C-alpha positions in Angstrom: 202.1 147.4 61.2 199.6 148.7 63.7 196.0 147.7 64.3 194.6 150.5 62.1 196.6 149.4 59.1 195.7 145.8 59.7 191.9 146.7 59.9 192.3 148.8 56.7 193.9 145.8 54.9 191.3 143.5 56.2 188.4 145.7 55.1 190.0 146.1 51.7 190.6 142.4 51.4 187.0 141.6 52.4 185.6 144.2 49.9 187.8 142.7 47.2 186.7 139.2 47.9 183.0 140.3 48.0 183.5 142.0 44.6 185.1 138.9 43.2 182.3 136.7 44.6 179.7 139.0 42.9 181.6 138.7 39.6 181.7 134.9 39.9 177.9 134.9 40.6 177.3 137.3 37.7 179.5 135.5 35.2 179.1 131.8 36.1 176.2 131.1 38.4 173.5 133.4 36.9 173.9 132.0 33.3 173.6 128.5 34.8 170.4 129.4 36.6 169.0 131.0 33.3 170.0 127.8 31.5 168.2 125.6 34.0 165.1 127.8 33.5 165.3 127.5 29.8 165.7 123.8 29.9 162.7 123.5 32.2 160.6 125.6 29.7 161.8 123.4 26.8 160.9 120.2 28.7 157.4 121.6 29.4 157.0 122.5 25.7 158.2 119.0 24.6 155.7 117.4 27.0 152.9 119.6 25.5 154.0 118.7 22.0 154.0 115.0 22.8 150.5 115.3 24.2 149.4 117.2 21.1 151.0 114.6 18.9 149.2 111.8 20.7 145.9 113.6 20.1 146.6 114.2 16.4 147.8 110.6 16.0 144.5 109.4 17.4 142.5 111.7 15.0 144.6 110.7 12.0 144.0 107.0 12.8 140.3 107.6 13.2 140.1 109.4 9.9 142.1 106.6 8.2 139.6 104.1 9.4 136.8 106.3 8.1 138.5 106.7 4.7 138.9 102.9 4.5 135.2 102.5 5.1 134.3 105.1 2.5 136.7 103.4 0.0 134.9 100.1 0.6 131.5 101.7 0.1 132.7 103.3 -3.1 134.1 100.1 -4.4 130.8 98.3 -3.7 128.8 101.0 -5.5 131.2 100.9 -8.5 131.0 97.1 -8.5 127.2 97.2 -8.6 127.3 99.7 -11.4 129.7 97.6 -13.4 127.5 94.5 -12.8 124.4 96.4 -14.0 126.3 97.3 -17.2 127.3 93.7 -17.8 123.8 92.4 -17.1 122.3 94.8 -19.6 124.7 93.5 -22.3 123.5 89.9 -22.1 
């Protein structure tokens, strides 16, 4: 084997190794990078949903208190109306 054959084999081997490395990157590493990006987006969306849930929970709680107050007022009015009916009977 002379120097020219050795250099030819070496160039062929290096080209083959680079081709295999690019295949490994394309098949294994690129999907992992895409998966990491997707996970990051999902985490951001979950954080946004949690913030929205907190806001909605506060609003629902506030409306619940308002509904309770309205219910109390309605019961007072109904009680007064019933009391008026009973006082008219006697």
